[in-house]
C-alpha positions in Angstrom: 85.1 65.8 140.1 82.7 67.4 137.6 82.5 71.0 136.4 79.2 72.8 136.8 78.4 76.2 135.5 75.3 78.4 135.6 73.5 80.5 133.0 73.6 84.1 134.0 70.4 84.8 132.2 67.9 82.1 133.2 69.9 80.5 136.1 69.9 76.9 134.6 72.9 74.9 135.7 74.9 72.5 133.5 77.5 69.9 133.7 80.3 71.2 131.4 83.6 69.9 130.0 86.9 71.8 129.7 86.8 71.2 125.9 83.6 73.2 125.7 85.1 76.1 127.7 88.3 76.2 125.5 86.4 76.6 122.2 85.7 80.4 122.7 87.7 81.3 125.8 84.8 80.2 128.1 81.9 81.7 126.3 79.0 79.1 125.8 75.4 79.2 124.8 72.6 78.2 127.2 70.6 75.3 125.9 67.5 76.5 127.7 67.3 80.2 126.9 69.9 80.4 124.1 71.7 83.2 125.9 75.5 83.4 125.6 77.4 83.7 128.9 80.9 83.2 130.3 81.1 79.7 131.7 84.1 80.6 133.8 82.2 83.3 135.8 80.0 80.8 137.6 82.1 77.6 137.4 82.2 75.3 140.4 83.4 71.7 140.9 81.0 69.0 142.2 81.8 65.3 143.0 80.4 63.0 140.3 78.7 60.9 143.0 76.7 64.0 144.1 75.1 64.2 140.6 71.8 62.4 140.5 70.2 61.5 137.2 66.5 60.6 137.9 65.4 57.7 135.7 61.7 58.4 136.0 61.8 61.7 134.1 63.9 60.2 131.3 61.8 57.1 130.9 58.5 58.8 130.5 59.8 61.2 127.8 62.1 58.9 125.8 60.9 58.5 122.2 62.2 55.2 120.6 63.0 57.0 117.4 65.6 59.2 119.0 69.0 58.7 117.4 72.1 57.5 119.1 73.7 60.9 118.5 71.0 62.7 120.4 71.2 60.3 123.3 75.0 60.7 123.4 74.6 64.5 123.5 72.2 64.3 126.4 74.5 62.1 128.3 77.4 64.5 127.6 75.6 67.8 128.3 73.5 67.0 131.4 71.2 69.8 132.4 71.1 70.5 136.2 68.7 72.2 138.6 69.1 75.9 139.2 71.7 76.7 141.8 70.1 78.8 144.5 71.6 82.2 145.1 72.7 81.3 148.6 74.8 78.3 147.4 78.5 78.5 147.9 80.5 78.6 144.7 84.2 78.4 144.2 86.3 80.0 141.4 87.6 77.8 138.7 91.0 76.4 139.6 90.5 76.7 143.4 91.3 73.4 145.2 88.2 71.7 146.6 88.3 70.3 150.2 87.1 66.7 150.0 86.2 66.7 153.7 84.0 69.8 153.5 80.4 69.1 153.0 78.3 70.8 150.3 75.0 71.5 151.9 73.5 73.0 148.8 74.2 69.8 146.8 72.8 67.6 149.6 69.7 69.7 150.0 69.0 69.9 146.3 70.0 66.8 144.4 71.2 67.7 141.0 68.9 66.0 138.5 67.6 66.3 135.0 64.9 68.9 134.7 61.7 68.7 132.6 63.3 71.0 130.1 66.1 68.5 129.7 63.5 65.6 129.3 61.7 67.5 126.5 64.9 67.3 124.5 64.1 63.7 123.6 61.1 64.9 121.6 63.0 67.7 119.7 65.4 67.5 116.8 68.1 69.5 118.5 69.3 68.6 122.1 69.0 71.3 124.7 72.5 71.7 126.3 75.3 74.1 126.8 77.1 74.7 123.6 80.2 76.4 122.5 79.3 79.6 120.7 81.8 79.5 117.9 79.2 80.3 115.2 77.6 83.1 117.2 80.9 84.8 118.0 82.2 84.3 114.5 79.1 86.1 113.2 79.7 88.8 115.7 83.3 89.2 114.8 82.7 89.4 111.0 81.7 93.1 111.1 84.7 93.9 113.2 86.9 92.0 110.8 85.5 93.9 107.8 86.0 97.2 109.7 89.6 96.2 110.6 90.5 95.4 106.9 88.8 98.6 105.8 90.9 100.7 108.2 94.0 98.7 107.1 93.3 99.5 103.4 92.7 103.2 104.2 96.0 103.4 106.2 97.9 101.6 103.5 96.5 104.1 100.9 97.4 107.1 103.1 100.9 105.7 103.7 101.4 105.2 99.9 100.2 108.8 99.3 102.6 110.0 101.9 105.5 108.2 100.1 104.5 109.7 96.8 104.4 113.2 98.3 107.8 112.6 99.9 109.3 111.5 96.6 107.8 114.5 94.8 109.1 117.0 97.4 112.6 115.5 97.6 113.0 114.2 94.0 116.1 116.4 93.4 117.7 115.1 96.6 116.9 111.5 95.6 118.7 112.0 92.3 121.8 113.2 94.3 121.8 110.2 96.5 120.7 107.7 93.8 121.8 109.0 90.4 120.6 105.8 88.7 117.0 106.6 89.8 116.8 109.7 87.6 115.2 107.9 84.7 112.6 106.3 86.9 111.7 109.6 88.6 111.6 111.3 85.3 109.1 108.7 84.1 107.0 109.3 87.3 106.9 113.0 86.7 105.3 112.6 83.3 101.8 111.8 84.5 102.1 114.1 87.5 103.1 117.1 85.2 106.2 117.8 87.3 109.8 118.5 86.3 112.9 116.9 87.6 115.4 119.7 88.2 119.1 119.0 88.1 121.0 119.1 91.4 122.7 122.3 92.3 125.6 121.7 94.7 127.9 124.6 94.2 130.5 123.1 96.7 131.2 120.3 94.2 132.0 122.7 91.4 135.4 124.4 91.2 137.3 126.7 88.8 140.4 124.8 87.7 141.7 127.6 85.4 140.9 131.2 84.5 142.7 133.8 82.4 141.9 137.4 81.4 144.0 138.9 78.6 144.0 141.1 75.5 143.9 138.6 72.6 144.5 141.0 69.8 146.3 144.1 71.1 147.0 145.3 67.6 143.5 145.4 66.2 141.4 145.2 69.5 143.5 146.6 72.3 140.4 147.4 74.4 138.8 144.0 74.2 139.6 141.5 77.0 139.2 137.8 76.5 138.2 135.7 79.6 138.9 132.0 79.6 137.5 129.9 82.4 137.5 126.2 83.0 135.4 124.7 85.8 134.9 121.1 86.8 132.0 119.0 88.3 133.4 116.9 91.2 130.0 115.3 92.0 129.1 111.7 91.1 126.0 113.0 89.3 125.2 115.6 86.6 124.5 119.1 87.8 122.8 122.2 86.5 125.0 124.7 84.7 126.0 127.5 87.2 126.0 131.2 86.6 129.4 132.9 86.2 130.1 136.2 88.1 132.9 138.4 86.8 134.3 141.3 88.9 136.7 143.8 87.4 139.1 145.9 89.6 141.6 148.6 89.2 145.3 148.6 90.2 144.3 149.3 93.8 142.0 146.3 93.8 139.0 148.6 93.9 135.7 147.5 92.3 135.1 148.9 88.9 132.3 146.7 87.6 130.6 143.4 88.2 128.3 141.2 86.2 126.6 137.8 86.4 126.5 135.7 83.2 124.0 132.9 82.9 124.6 129.7 81.0 122.7 131.0 78.0 125.1 134.0 77.8 128.5 132.4 78.3 128.0 129.2 76.2 129.3 129.5 72.7 127.2 128.5 69.6 128.9 125.1 69.6 127.8 124.6 73.2 124.1 125.6 72.9 123.0 121.9 73.3 124.7 121.6 76.6 122.1 121.6 79.4 124.1 120.2 82.3 127.7 119.5 83.4 128.1 115.8 83.7 129.9 114.1 86.6 133.7 114.6 86.4 133.3 116.9 83.3 135.2 120.1 82.7 133.6 122.9 80.8 135.5 125.6 79.0 133.9 129.1 78.9 135.2 132.1 76.8 133.9 135.6 77.1 134.9 138.9 75.4 134.6 142.1 77.4 134.9 145.8 76.3 137.5 147.4 78.6 137.7 150.8 76.8 135.9 152.8 79.6 137.0 150.7 82.6 140.7 150.4 82.2 140.7 147.5 84.6 143.8 145.7 85.6 142.5 142.9 87.8 139.5 140.5 87.9 137.8 137.8 89.9 135.6 134.9 88.7 133.0 133.1 90.8 130.5 130.2 90.2 127.1 130.5 91.8 123.5 129.2 91.4 120.8 131.9 91.2 
């Protein structure tokens, strides 16, 4: 059995081979009108014995100088007469009944047309051809467009990552303390700062004491000593210190919030953070002459 397909543009029929159909998923180029069509769409099977190759047409057009390659191509891609519209065709893959006659083939013997014979005088044989070059040229713009979109998407994705790092840089330092130096370097060209984490739940007061240090010379001056600790695995910003004074009935007398710049001593002025596991000692002196407080409360907080 032989495979025969028909050009959807000019109606020329061809004998075709499965190898040609597999090159570009069935798309081939007509050797007569050069149109590209789907060979599977009009594919039928014909018995080899039904194909007739008239020798008269071939003999009167053969040029002795034709190369063996051209002759081989002509034998391989035989051009057939047009299949009439009323001819019965079968889809590719459908089993052909050997006992059923094919009237169309009997009435119109399949033979080489004059267009096929002229091919002996041309440099390029007229045949059905795989359209790999044609489709490749057609796909090139789509390929360029695809890679352009891919590059744009990659750029937008990278920009999104940078924005995420910028917005959550403080949280990243919490989760990955070792990344602080890297993020600080990235902030230099961006003109941003890398704030220290402020997790108040990981800070605690381990000791506090309020007393009159020098009752003989300064009986109205109270000395507050507070020690707080950073339990985080990373350095944190220095918290503010809130001191509340009460009377003997535990009623509020006064309250004040001290920032790090106010409660750090001169020896501690270079301290900008409380390191992981570090304890910081704070001392404050308070004038109690007008308040006459008897109780106090100390809190840590971030403003």
